[in-house]
C-alpha positions as CSV (number, residue, x, y, z in Angstrom):
1,M,2.5,-6.2,19.1
2,K,3.8,-3.7,21.7
3,M,4.4,0.0,21.6
4,G,8.3,-0.5,22.4
5,W,9.0,-1.7,19.0
6,P,12.6,-0.3,18.7
7,V,12.8,2.0,15.9
8,L,16.5,1.4,15.8
9,A,16.0,-2.2,14.9
10,W,13.5,-1.1,12.6
11,A,15.9,0.9,10.8
12,Q,18.4,-1.7,10.7
13,R,16.3,-4.0,8.7
14,N,15.5,-1.2,5.9
15,G,17.5,0.9,3.7
16,L,15.4,3.7,4.2
17,F,17.0,4.9,7.2
18,F,20.5,4.8,5.7
19,A,19.3,6.4,2.5
20,L,17.7,9.4,4.6
21,A,20.9,9.9,6.6
22,A,23.1,9.9,3.4
23,M,20.8,12.3,1.6
24,I,20.7,14.8,4.6
25,A,24.5,14.7,4.5
26,F,24.5,15.4,0.8
27,F,22.1,18.2,1.0
28,S,23.9,19.6,3.9
29,L,27.2,19.8,2.1
30,A,25.6,20.9,-1.0
31,S,23.9,24.2,0.7
32,E,24.9,25.9,3.6
33,R,21.0,27.1,4.4
34,F,19.8,23.1,4.4
35,F,21.0,22.0,7.9
36,T,19.5,25.0,9.8
37,S,16.7,25.3,12.4
38,Q,14.9,27.7,10.1
39,N,14.8,25.1,7.3
40,A,14.3,22.1,9.8
41,S,10.9,23.9,10.5
42,V,10.2,24.3,7.0
43,I,10.8,20.6,6.2
44,L,8.5,20.0,9.1
45,L,5.7,21.8,8.0
46,Q,6.0,20.0,4.6
47,V,6.1,16.8,6.1
48,A,3.0,17.4,8.4
49,V,0.4,17.5,5.8
50,V,1.8,14.3,4.0
51,G,2.0,12.7,7.3
52,I,-1.3,13.4,8.4
53,V,-2.6,11.8,5.6
54,A,-0.4,8.8,5.4
55,V,-1.2,7.6,8.8
56,P,-4.8,6.2,8.0
57,G,-3.5,5.6,4.5
58,A,-0.8,3.3,5.9
59,M,-3.4,1.5,7.9
60,L,-5.3,1.0,4.5
61,V,-2.5,-0.4,2.8
62,L,-1.4,-2.6,5.6
63,S,-5.1,-4.0,5.5
64,G,-4.9,-4.6,1.7
65,F,-6.6,-1.4,0.2
66,V,-5.7,1.8,-0.9
67,D,-7.2,5.4,-1.0
68,L,-6.0,7.4,-4.2
69,S,-8.4,10.0,-3.8
70,V,-7.0,11.9,-0.9
71,G,-5.6,14.9,-2.8
72,A,-9.0,15.6,-4.6
73,V,-10.8,15.2,-1.4
74,A,-8.5,17.6,0.2
75,V,-9.3,20.1,-2.6
76,L,-13.0,19.7,-2.3
77,S,-12.9,20.2,1.4
78,S,-10.7,23.2,0.9
79,V,-13.5,24.5,-1.6
80,I,-16.4,23.8,0.4
81,F,-14.8,25.7,3.2
82,G,-14.1,28.6,1.2
83,Q,-17.4,28.9,-0.4
84,S,-19.0,28.7,3.2
85,M,-16.6,31.7,4.3
86,Q,-17.8,33.5,1.1
87,A,-21.2,33.0,2.1
88,E,-20.7,34.7,5.6
89,L,-21.5,31.4,7.4
90,G,-18.4,32.2,9.8
91,L,-15.3,30.4,10.6
92,A,-16.5,27.4,12.8
93,P,-19.6,26.3,10.8
94,S,-17.2,26.6,7.6
95,L,-14.6,24.2,9.3
96,V,-17.2,21.8,10.2
97,L,-18.5,21.8,6.7
98,G,-14.9,21.4,5.3
99,L,-14.1,18.5,7.4
100,A,-17.8,17.0,7.0
101,T,-17.1,16.8,3.4
102,G,-13.9,14.7,3.7
103,I,-15.7,12.5,6.2
104,A,-18.5,12.2,3.8
105,W,-16.2,11.1,0.8
106,G,-14.7,8.6,3.1
107,V,-18.1,7.0,4.0
108,L,-18.8,6.6,0.7
109,N,-15.3,5.0,-0.6
110,G,-15.7,3.0,2.4
111,Y,-19.3,1.8,1.9
112,L,-18.8,1.0,-2.1
113,I,-15.4,-0.8,-1.2
114,A,-16.1,-2.5,1.9
115,Y,-19.9,-3.7,1.9
116,L,-20.6,-3.6,-1.9
117,D,-17.0,-5.1,-2.8
118,F,-16.0,-2.7,-5.4
119,S,-12.3,-2.5,-6.5
120,P,-10.6,-0.1,-3.9
121,I,-8.3,1.2,-7.1
122,I,-11.3,1.9,-9.5
123,V,-13.3,3.7,-6.7
124,T,-10.7,5.9,-5.5
125,L,-9.7,6.8,-8.9
126,G,-13.1,7.6,-9.6
127,G,-13.1,9.6,-6.6
128,L,-9.8,11.5,-7.4
129,A,-11.6,12.5,-10.6
130,G,-15.1,13.2,-9.0
131,A,-13.8,15.1,-6.1
132,R,-11.9,17.5,-8.4
133,G,-14.3,17.7,-11.1
134,V,-17.0,18.8,-8.4
135,S,-14.5,21.1,-6.9
136,E,-14.0,22.7,-10.7
137,L,-17.7,23.1,-10.9
138,I,-18.1,24.7,-7.8
139,T,-15.4,27.3,-8.0
140,H,-15.2,27.7,-12.0
141,G,-11.6,27.9,-11.4
142,F,-11.8,31.0,-9.1
143,T,-9.6,31.3,-6.0
144,V,-11.5,32.4,-2.7
145,F,-9.1,33.9,-0.2
146,G,-8.8,36.0,2.9
147,F,-10.1,34.1,5.7
148,G,-8.7,36.2,8.5
149,D,-5.9,35.9,11.1
150,T,-7.6,33.3,13.1
151,F,-8.0,30.9,10.5
152,A,-4.3,31.6,9.4
153,V,-3.3,30.1,12.7
154,L,-4.0,26.6,11.8
155,G,-1.5,26.5,8.8
156,N,1.1,29.4,9.8
157,G,1.0,29.6,13.7
158,T,3.6,28.1,16.0
159,L,3.4,26.7,19.6
160,L,6.6,26.3,21.5
161,R,8.4,27.5,18.1
162,I,7.2,24.3,16.4
163,P,4.3,24.7,13.5
164,V,0.7,24.2,14.6
165,P,0.5,21.6,11.9
166,V,3.2,19.5,13.1
167,W,1.4,19.6,16.5
168,I,-1.7,18.1,14.6
169,F,0.6,15.3,12.9
170,A,2.2,14.6,16.3
171,V,-1.3,13.8,17.9
172,I,-2.6,11.8,14.9
173,L,0.7,9.8,14.7
174,I,0.5,8.9,18.5
175,I,-3.2,7.8,18.0
176,G,-2.3,5.8,15.1
177,L,0.6,3.9,16.9
178,H,-1.4,3.2,19.7
179,I,-4.0,1.7,17.4
180,W,-1.2,0.0,15.5
181,F,0.6,-1.7,18.4
182,Q,-1.6,-1.7,21.4
183,T,-5.2,-2.5,20.2
184,P,-6.7,-5.5,18.5
185,W,-7.1,-3.4,15.4
186,G,-3.4,-3.5,14.7
187,R,-3.1,-7.4,14.6
188,H,-6.7,-7.5,12.7
189,M,-5.3,-5.0,9.9
190,T,-2.3,-7.2,9.6
191,A,-4.4,-10.4,9.5
192,I,-6.8,-8.9,7.0
193,G,-3.8,-7.7,4.8
194,G,-2.0,-10.9,5.0
195,A,-5.1,-13.3,4.5
196,R,-8.5,-11.9,4.4
197,D,-10.3,-15.3,4.1
198,A,-8.3,-16.6,7.2
199,A,-9.3,-13.4,9.0
200,K,-12.8,-13.8,8.1
201,A,-12.6,-17.4,9.4
202,L,-11.4,-16.2,12.7
203,G,-14.1,-14.0,13.0
204,I,-12.5,-10.6,12.3
205,K,-15.3,-8.1,11.2
206,W,-12.9,-6.8,8.2
207,R,-15.8,-4.8,6.4
208,A,-16.1,-2.6,9.3
209,I,-12.5,-2.0,9.9
210,A,-12.4,-1.2,6.1
211,F,-15.0,1.2,6.5
212,W,-13.9,3.1,9.3
213,L,-10.4,3.5,7.7
214,Y,-11.7,5.0,4.6
215,V,-13.7,7.2,6.9
216,A,-10.6,8.3,8.7
217,S,-8.7,8.8,5.5
218,G,-11.3,10.9,4.2
219,A,-11.1,13.2,7.4
220,A,-7.0,13.5,7.3
221,A,-7.6,14.5,3.8
222,A,-9.9,17.1,4.9
223,V,-7.5,18.2,7.8
224,G,-4.6,18.5,5.2
225,G,-6.6,20.4,2.8
226,L,-7.8,22.8,5.3
227,I,-4.1,23.2,6.6
228,V,-2.9,24.4,3.2
229,T,-5.7,26.4,2.6
230,S,-4.7,28.2,5.9
231,E,-0.9,28.4,4.6
232,L,-1.8,29.9,1.5
233,D,-4.9,31.7,2.7
234,G,-6.8,30.7,-0.4
235,A,-9.1,27.8,-1.3
236,S,-8.0,26.8,-4.9
237,V,-8.7,23.8,-7.1
238,S,-4.9,23.9,-7.5
239,I,-3.9,22.6,-3.8
240,G,-3.6,19.0,-3.4
241,I,-2.1,18.1,-6.8
242,G,0.1,15.1,-6.3
243,M,-0.6,14.3,-2.8
244,E,-1.7,11.0,-3.6
245,L,1.9,10.1,-5.1
246,D,3.7,11.8,-2.1
247,V,1.4,10.0,0.6
248,L,1.7,6.5,-1.1
249,T,5.4,7.0,-1.5
250,A,6.0,7.9,1.9
251,I,3.9,4.8,2.9
252,L,5.7,2.3,0.3
253,L,9.1,3.9,1.2
254,G,8.4,3.1,4.9
255,G,8.1,-0.5,4.2
256,V,4.3,-1.1,4.1
257,A,3.7,-3.9,1.6
258,F,1.6,-2.7,-1.1
259,T,-0.2,-6.3,-0.9
260,G,-0.9,-5.9,2.8
261,G,0.0,-7.9,5.8
262,R,3.4,-6.3,6.6
263,G,4.7,-2.9,7.4
264,S,5.5,-0.3,10.5
265,L,4.3,3.0,11.3
266,F,7.6,4.1,12.3
267,G,8.6,3.0,8.9
268,V,6.2,5.5,7.3
269,L,7.3,8.4,9.8
270,F,10.8,7.7,8.1
271,G,9.1,7.8,4.5
272,T,7.3,10.8,5.4
273,I,10.4,12.7,6.3
274,F,12.2,11.2,3.4
275,I,9.8,12.7,1.1
276,G,9.8,16.2,2.8
277,A,13.5,16.3,3.1
278,L,13.9,15.4,-0.5
279,S,11.8,18.1,-2.2
280,N,13.2,20.6,0.2
281,G,16.9,19.6,-0.7
282,L,16.2,20.1,-4.2
283,I,14.7,23.4,-3.9
284,Q,17.7,24.3,-1.8
285,I,20.3,23.5,-4.7
286,N,18.2,25.0,-7.3
287,V,17.1,21.9,-9.0
288,S,13.8,22.6,-11.5
289,P,10.5,21.7,-9.6
290,Y,9.5,19.8,-12.5
291,F,12.2,17.2,-11.5
292,Q,10.9,16.6,-8.0
293,K,8.4,14.1,-9.0
294,V,11.1,12.4,-11.0
295,A,13.1,12.1,-7.9
296,V,10.5,10.8,-5.8
297,G,10.3,7.9,-8.3
298,I,13.6,7.3,-8.5
299,A,14.0,7.5,-4.5
300,L,11.1,4.9,-4.5
301,V,13.1,2.4,-6.6
302,F,16.4,3.0,-5.0
303,A,15.2,2.4,-1.3
304,A,13.4,-0.4,-2.3
305,G,16.5,-1.8,-3.9
306,L,18.7,-1.2,-0.6
307,D,15.8,-2.9,1.1
308,I,16.0,-6.0,-1.0
309,L,19.8,-6.1,-0.8
310,Y,20.0,-5.6,3.1
311,Q,17.2,-8.6,3.4
312,R,19.3,-10.7,1.0
313,L,22.7,-9.9,3.1
314,E,20.9,-10.7,6.2
315,R,20.1,-14.4,5.1
316,L,23.4,-14.8,3.9
317,R,24.5,-13.9,7.4
318,V,22.2,-16.2,9.3
319,P,24.0,-19.8,9.1
320,A,22.2,-22.6,7.7
321,E,20.8,-25.1,10.5
322,P,22.6,-28.5,10.4
323,E,21.1,-31.4,9.4
324,P,20.1,-33.7,12.0
325,A,22.8,-36.8,12.6
326,Q,21.6,-39.8,11.3
327,P,21.8,-42.7,14.1
328,V,24.6,-45.2,13.7
329,P,23.3,-48.7,13.5
330,E,24.3,-50.9,16.3
331,A,26.7,-53.6,15.8
332,P,25.3,-57.3,16.2
333,P,26.5,-59.3,19.0
334,P,29.4,-61.7,18.5
335,G,28.6,-64.9,16.9
336,E,25.3,-63.6,15.4
337,A,25.0,-63.3,11.6
338,A,24.9,-59.8,10.3
């Protein structure tokens, strides 16, 4: 695969691009505040956290795995950071501990799944409950807040009028695109997700790839949790709720097959923007926040339906190959019996 995969060609093969354009047009007409530079900045900020976690998450799904614990890991990383700050360890050590928490949880997930052959769904669902439970045990439901102006830059600062989390997402996305399209890992992830036994026969080290992808997923969840903590200036067990749904929906909306072996990181980018724009647009037109998750589910089914319809239309447009002409038997020479 090459980095020059045309984004527009991808969009033409999927319904999500057109659904996104139609949704933006609708919300722009429904609310004069939606299509403004200020609101675009808000949407990008919402997109950034989901996108940061979705990049390694998409690689896992492409490889035939899944991580459903990312929201709880984000919470636990936030809680560990908050407790460290409360213990006056200092900003830098607290950030390191928060990030290390996510990495450690990723190591645990990766080892159990890649090397002990545990089910990815069972392990990460257990991680979802376990990490959130540990967070509640540590905090007893109390929020730690007041981390100072320096830490606030992580979630609320800007660089060239663009929010800092968006820059972080851009860097992670570029790294992900490089791995996906310009390294052997991209081909190997596709091969593992498409046919793991065949990938093993080719000598692909699928266990190592799966292990490091889970480590990357844990690290990304920790970064997302720290960004949200910075935005709110508080470490609470309430952050990260529903992050798993948003991340997985963005990945599947982006065209990555849940069974693995097919997908594009450009598609995941569109899926992430779709989720952020949908949530923001519903707020702008005063729709109840309780309906937002319902809308995400409806959007998932709708976009998948458009994708299937487009693929069927494409097959109808491609003319069937003509059958090869049968050779005409030669006539016998004159005077010879037929």
